[in-house]
C-alpha positions as CSV (number, residue, x, y, z in Angstrom):
1,M,-3.3,50.2,-13.9
2,T,-0.3,52.4,-14.8
3,S,0.7,53.0,-11.2
4,F,0.8,49.2,-10.8
5,L,3.1,49.0,-13.9
6,I,5.3,51.8,-12.7
7,A,5.7,50.2,-9.2
8,F,6.8,46.9,-10.8
9,E,9.0,48.4,-13.5
10,P,12.3,46.8,-12.3
11,V,10.6,43.4,-12.1
12,I,9.2,43.8,-15.6
13,V,12.6,44.8,-16.9
14,V,14.3,41.7,-15.4
15,V,11.5,39.4,-16.7
16,H,11.9,41.1,-20.1
17,F,15.6,40.3,-20.3
18,I,15.1,36.8,-19.1
19,M,12.4,36.2,-21.7
20,A,14.6,37.6,-24.4
21,F,17.5,35.2,-23.6
22,I,15.1,32.3,-23.2
23,L,13.5,33.1,-26.5
24,I,16.9,33.3,-28.3
25,G,18.0,30.0,-26.7
26,V,14.9,28.1,-27.5
27,I,14.9,29.3,-31.1
28,L,18.5,28.3,-31.5
29,L,17.9,24.8,-30.0
30,Q,15.0,23.9,-32.3
31,A,15.7,21.5,-35.1
32,G,15.1,23.1,-38.5
33,K,12.3,21.7,-40.6
34,G,13.3,20.7,-44.1
35,T,17.0,21.2,-43.5
36,D,18.1,18.5,-46.1
37,I,19.0,19.3,-49.7
38,G,15.6,18.1,-50.9
39,A,13.9,21.2,-49.3
40,V,15.7,23.4,-51.7
41,F,14.2,21.7,-54.7
42,G,10.6,21.5,-53.5
43,A,10.6,18.2,-51.7
44,G,10.3,20.1,-48.4
45,A,7.0,21.8,-49.3
46,K,5.4,20.0,-46.3
47,A,8.0,21.6,-44.0
48,V,7.5,25.0,-45.6
49,F,3.8,25.1,-45.2
50,G,3.7,23.4,-41.9
51,S,3.6,19.8,-40.8
52,S,0.8,17.8,-39.2
53,D,2.6,17.1,-35.9
54,K,1.6,19.1,-32.8
55,G,5.1,20.2,-32.0
56,N,7.5,19.4,-29.3
57,I,8.4,21.1,-26.1
58,F,10.6,23.7,-27.8
59,T,7.7,24.8,-30.0
60,K,5.5,25.3,-26.9
61,L,8.4,27.1,-25.0
62,T,8.9,29.4,-27.9
63,T,5.2,30.3,-27.9
64,V,5.1,31.0,-24.2
65,A,8.4,33.0,-24.3
66,A,7.2,35.0,-27.2
67,I,3.9,35.9,-25.5
68,M,5.6,36.8,-22.3
69,F,8.1,38.9,-24.3
70,L,5.3,40.7,-26.0
71,I,3.5,41.4,-22.8
72,T,6.6,42.8,-21.1
73,S,7.4,44.9,-24.2
74,L,3.9,46.5,-24.2
75,S,4.1,47.1,-20.4
76,L,7.5,48.8,-20.7
77,A,6.2,50.9,-23.6
78,T,3.3,52.0,-21.5
79,I,5.6,52.8,-18.5
80,S,7.9,54.8,-20.9
81,K,5.0,56.8,-22.2
82,F,4.1,58.0,-18.7
83,H,7.7,58.7,-17.6
84,V,8.6,60.8,-20.6
85,S,5.5,62.8,-21.5
86,G,3.3,62.7,-18.5
87,A,0.6,60.8,-20.3
88,K,0.6,63.0,-23.4
89,S,0.7,61.8,-26.9
90,V,3.4,62.6,-29.4
91,V,1.1,65.0,-31.2
92,E,0.2,66.9,-28.0
93,S,3.9,67.2,-27.2
94,S,4.7,68.5,-30.7
95,V,1.9,71.1,-30.4
96,V,3.3,72.3,-27.1
97,A,6.8,72.5,-28.5
98,D,5.7,74.5,-31.5
99,S,3.8,77.0,-29.4
100,I,6.8,77.5,-27.1
101,E,9.0,78.1,-30.2
102,T,6.5,80.6,-31.6
103,E,6.3,82.5,-28.3
104,A,10.1,82.6,-28.1
105,A,10.4,84.0,-31.6
106,A,7.8,86.7,-30.8
107,V,9.8,87.7,-27.7
108,E,13.0,87.9,-29.7
109,E,11.4,90.0,-32.4
110,G,10.0,92.4,-29.7
111,A,13.4,92.7,-28.0
112,A,15.1,93.4,-31.4
113,E,12.9,96.3,-32.2
């Protein structure tokens, strides 16, 4: 699975950027719910807690764009994990770094004596 993701990394990055811009655009194009002055004083409680309508095309596009953005984000995070650490966790990398520092300190102490 990861070799598939690594092979398609440039495509995933492009799709990720496109989804980010689509998500921003669709959110900005949506009409606000309860944008009148009555919403401030409690008359817009229906708008705050959700309305009974199914939503328009912008709501559906926002959902699709958000799901695609989440999938590409997780894919890029997985690819990054294998590029940086060679499939090691952060804890394993920290243990290796600590052992290297300990060995280096022991060598320096031996050379100083």
